N, C-alpha and C positions, 0 to 999 in steps of 0.2 A: 323608673324611678333612676337618676343616673347614679353610673360607679362610684362616685365620692357618696350620693347618698345611702348605696346600698353596705359601703365600707363602715361608713359612721353607724348603720344599723348591725351590723355583724359586732362593732366594738363594742357599741352599748348591750349586745346579747354577752358578749364575753365578760363584761365588767359588772353585770349583774345575776351572771350566774355563777360566778369565783368565788364568792361566799357559799356555795355548797359543795360539800365534801362528800365524799365516799368513792364507792368503787364506779366507775365510767366505762362503759364497753360495747355501749348499743349501735356506735355509727360509723363499724368497720376502721380502716385505717386513712390517713391521708391526714391536710394540713387540720382540718376542720374538727379531726381525734385529735389531734396535738394540743389544738387551742384549748378544747374543753376539758381535757384531761382532769381526772379528779372529779368531775362534778358529776351530779347527780339527779337523775329527774328526766322529765318528757322532754323540757324545754331546751336544755343543752345539747340533748342527743338529736332534736330536729336541729338546732341550729347547726351542729357540726355537719350531720347528714348535706344539711343545705350548702355549708361549706364547701364540703367534699366536691358536691357535686357542680357548685357553680366554679370553683376554683380548678376544675379537674385534675382527676387524681393520676393523668397518666404520666407524669415526671415521677410521682411517688411510686407508682408501682413498677414504672422500669428501672427506675436505678434504687430501688430496692430500700427505700427510704420510709421514717414515717408509719410505719409497721405495717407496709406494704410487700410483697413477694410478687414476681415478677410472673410466677405461674399461678398467682391466686387463691394459692395455698396460705392459710392463715398458720403462722410461726407457731410452734411447741406454746411457748410461753404466752402467748395470745389467746390461744384454746384453752390454755389452766385457767388464766384471768375469767375470760367467760364463762366455762366449762362452772366453776368455783361461785361465782357470782350469780348466775341461774340456779344452782342446785346448795345453796348455802345450808338451808334447815334442812334439807334430807341429808346434806352429808354431815353436818353438826350431831344430827339422832344418830346414823349410822356409825359413826366414830365414837360415843356413848357406849352403843350394844357392840360394836367388835366387827362388823362386817356389814355388807349391803351391796348393792349392786353399785349406787352412787359411788361409794368408794369406795369400790374397785376403778371404777373408771376414773378418779381421781389419783388412785396408786399409780395407773398406768399412764396419765399424764406426767404424774410426776419419777417415772422411770422406770418403775418397777417393771421385770421383765418376766419373772415364773414367778410359779406357785410361792417357792420358799418367799420371796422378797415380798408379794401381795401379803403371805401370810404375818412375814414380820411389821409389816406397813399396820394391817389389820390391827395386832397384837400394840401395836407403839402409839396408834392413835387410840385406843380405847385405855391404854394404862396412862398415857401424859393429856389425858383429855383438857384437864383444867390449865394445864399449861398452852395448850394449842387455842382453845377457845375460854379465855378468862373470864372474861363475862357477857353477857345476852346482845351485847352492843359489839362485840368483836366483829369486825366487816370480813370479806373472802381475803382481803390482800393483805391483812394482819393475821389470818388464818395461814395462809398458804406461809407467809413469814414464817410464823411460830411452829409451824410443821419441819418447813425447810433447820430449823435450828434445832429441833427435839430429834431429826432424823440424822443431822450431822453427829450427834453422840454417840448413834448404835452401829455397832460394828458391819451388822447386814446394809442398811439402809446407807451409810456416811458415804460410799459412792458414787449414788445415784444425782 
């Protein structure tokens, strides 16, 4: 397959998967990850990983663009997105319960540095659960956005 055919294939995959909404986090950083951001499922992840590999991430990594860092470390925001998406059900359960290891992990990624902040985070998550996760269809990105809004109104957590 020549390059033109490959680009047509990639463009077709992008168009075919554009209708899929949700949290996409599976193929790392690079142009493929940016093209398929917001897509859900194995098809877009595979297409993004293929695109990342075919087009090479050297520029993205050395210039620290497209979600990449030169040292190979995933940026904190990306860590938060990946963690929340991978553990959404467990985080939701622990929010309702007011604590747990997955919620503690989320609290650290959201900036809690000490026990007082973590306790305030647990309390807020439990007390404001219905605003943070308003329905069973709430995805991890919406959960994070809602959680940040609730944290902004809390004296202990507003500065995180």
